[in-house]
Phi, psi and omega in degrees: 000136177293153172297159177297330180236128178229169178214163178209131181241128175243132174272103186288338177290319180271343181071035180209167179298149176265105182266156177063032175270127177285127183228133180238134180252133179234152173239137180283128176232107187070238178257358182252160173254135180246133180293130178259321184200161175208137180198173173251149178294149180277190182300334180264011178074020186245153165231115183240348184230053187253352182268347180055230180267013180303138181293140177278107183242139172293152177151192180262132178234163170217147177244128179249119181256127178275080182288330179299313179299319179297310184289329174299321179292341177263007183058042178232154173256132181250156179286322183251102183294340173208159176233129177243127178242118175262142180209161181254124175261108184258337182234090185302338180281347179270164177267134177243114179252122183246089180277158178225127173256124185231154164217174182295342183236015179186169176203161180209155178213171179193170174275117181270186181239000000 
């Protein structure tokens, strides 16, 4: 079974998945964020099994992408050393896919399926 929250990163400059990107998932508890999971993207730029047995809870989450590390491995300097996407999980029984489209000088996201 897929995790409740998954991600996929595409390098739009190269036109291919961004592999080996370190990604950390946090859930907001009170005024602080607590780490829920951390993993690197696979060969297809995806993380689909990173929450393990973590409880599916409604709330505010954030995903932190280490774009600096990825672009350094490509011998490039990027404008955004990291990308943080905060989102609201309102229906814990649903799947939330948080994709990231990146280049060394920009990024974009949307709710995927």
